[in-house]
Every structure is written in structure tokens, then in C-alpha cells.
N, C-alpha and C positions, 0 to 999 in steps of 0.2 A: 402500573400494574405490577411490574417486577419489584418495585420498592415495597409494595404492600405484601407481596409473597415473602420478602425478606424478613418482615416483621411477624410472619405467621407463627413462629414458635413462641413469641412473646404473647400473642393473642391466646394461643392454646393454653399457655401456662396460666394466664389470668382467668380464663374460663374454667379450667380444671380446678384451680384454687378456690374460686367462688362456688363451684359445684360441690367440692369436698366440704367447704364450710357449710353449705346448705344441708348436705347429708349428715354432717356432724350435729348441726342444730336439730335436724329431724330425729336423729338417734337419741339426743338428749331429751327430747320431748316424749319419746317412746312410741311414736307412730310413724309409719313410712310417709314420705312426702307425697302430697297429692297436688294435682294441678288445680288451680283456682278457676272458677267459671269466668267467662269473659265479662259478664254483667252481674254485679252483686245483687241486683234486684231479682234476678232469676233464682238465686240461691234460697230465697225465702226471707220471711220477716225476722225470724230469730236466728242469730248466728249460732251455729253448733260448734263443737270443738273442731270438727273437720274444716269448717269455714274459717274459724280463727286461725287454724294451721295454714289455710290457704292465704289468709291475709298476711301472715308472717312470711310465707313463701313469696307472696306478691311483693312485699317490701324488699325481699332478697332479690327477686327478679328485677325489681325497679332499680335496686343498687347495681346489679349487673348491667342493666341497660344504661344507667348513668355512667358507670365505669367504661362501658363500651363507647358511649358518646364522647367521654373525655379522652379516651385513647384514640378514637377516630379524629377528634379535634386536634389532639397533639400530633397525630400522624399527618393530618391535613396541613398543619403548620410546618412540620418537618418537610413534607413533600413540597410545600410552597417555597420553603427556604432552599431545599435541594434544587428545585426548578430555577430559582433565581441565581443560585450558584452555577448551575448548568448554563443558563443564559449568559451570565457574566463570563464564564470560561469560553463560551462560544464567541462572544464579542471580542475577548482578548485574543482568541485563536484567529479570528478574522483580521484583527489589527496586526497580528504577527504575520499573517498571510500578506497583507498589504505592504508591511515593512519588508518582508522577504521578496515580494515582487518588485518593489522599488529598488532594493539592493541588487536584485538580479538585473534589472534594467540598467542600473548604474554600472555594474560590472560589465555588462554587454557593451555599453557606451565606451567605457574606458578600454575595453579589449579591442574594439573596432578602431578607436583612436590610436591605440598603441600599434596596431598592425599598420595603419596608414602612416604613422610617424616613422616606424621602422623601415617601411618601403621607401619613403622619401629620404631617410638617412642613408639607406643603402645606395640609392641613386646618386645622392650627393657624394658619398664616399667613392663610388665608382668614377664620378666626374673628377674628384680630387686625385684619385689614382691615375687617371688618364693624363691629367695635367702634370703630375710628378713624372710620369713616364716620358712625356714630351720634353720636360725640362732636362731630364737625365740624358735623353737622346741629343738634345741641343748642346748640353755641356760636353758630351762625348765627341760630338762633331766639332765643337770649338776646340777641344783639346787636341783632336786629330789634326785640325788646321794649324794649331800652334806647333805641333810636332813637325808637320810638313814644312811650315815656314822656317822653323829652326833648322831642319835638315837642309832646306834650300840655302839658308844663310851660311851654314857650315860648308855646304858644297861650294858656294860662291867664294867663301873665304879660302877654302883649300885650293880652289882653282886660281885665284888671284891674291896671294898673300901680300904682294907688294902694294897693291891698292889699299889693303887694310892698314899697312904701316904708313902709307902716305896720308891717310885720314888722321892717324894718330899724330903724325908729324905736323899736320895743319893745326891740330888742336894745341900742340905744344908751342907752335909759333904764335898762336893767338894769346896764349898764357904769357909768353915772353914779352909780347908787345904791351900787354896790360901791365906787367911788372915795370917795364921801362917808363910807361906813362905815369904810373903812381910814384915812381922814384923822382921823375922830373917835377911833378907837382909838389912833392915833399921838399925838394930843393928850393922851389920858388917860394914857398911859404917860409 
């Protein structure tokens, strides 16, 4: 309905033009236009100039009617084409809605998956952090034990320096014996 109202100015122009042509034709013939009777048999057996004028107007009215039919047919075809375009655009719109819905579901899926993976990664990272802290504590305690052991050895060495020198003397004696053994073997060969 709205589409037909949009074409109303075109209809009015066509009707006004044909009416003006009819008035112009009537003015050229010299008599005002008259309406033709619905049934030519009622007009009488002999056509009079008024009836002939009506016959001319009838053909003009027939032309207007045909023109209106052609315009209506063209409008119907245009309306049909517009309707098919509207239906096509609606189907495209629905397809886009489906694609958008699918994309939204995909985004929702990936978002949920990302949240789950981040949570697992955070838990794993906290576990790694705990392991690293434990290893650092173990290294610290091992270093502390080495420092204490070194302090004990130093204290022991400071308490008994002669015992330390006795151990060095024992090592020197072993080295001297090995040297004598090697010299003896060299002489034997």
C-alpha cells in the first residue's frame, strides 16, 4: 500500500495530462465534453454530433483506462520485484543472523575454553612457584649446612693444627714411597 502511495504523484500527472488532452481535443472541436451513455443502443439509432463527440471521449477514456491498466501492470511488476528483493534481503538477513549466532557461540566457546585454560595455567604456575620455593629453601639449607660444616672443620683445624700437619706429613710420606718405588723399577729395567 505504501509503495502505491509513493507512485501517487506519477498517477496524478498521467491522469491530469490525459484530462488536459481531452479538454484540448474538446476545445478544438468547439463543444464542451459530455459523458457518453453507458449503452450506445440507448442513445438512439442515428448518431448525433454529441454522440460522435461521446464516442471520441469514449476512446479517450478507453485510452486512459488502458494506460491505467498498463501503469497498474507495471506497478504490479515493480511491486512483485520489490517484494522479491525484500524477501531476498530478509533471507540474507536471516542467514547473517545465523552466521552471527554461530560466531557468537564460537566466541562463547573459545572464551570459556580460554578461562578454563588460564585457570589451569595459573594453578600449574602456582605449583611451579611452590616447587621453586622449596628448591630454594633446600639450597639455602644445604648452603647453611656447608657453612656450618666448614666452620666445624675450621674450628677443628684451629683446635688441633698438629693433627692437620700430621695428615699432610702422611701424604708426603706416601708420595715419597711411590717415588722410591718408581725409581727402583726404573733401575731394574
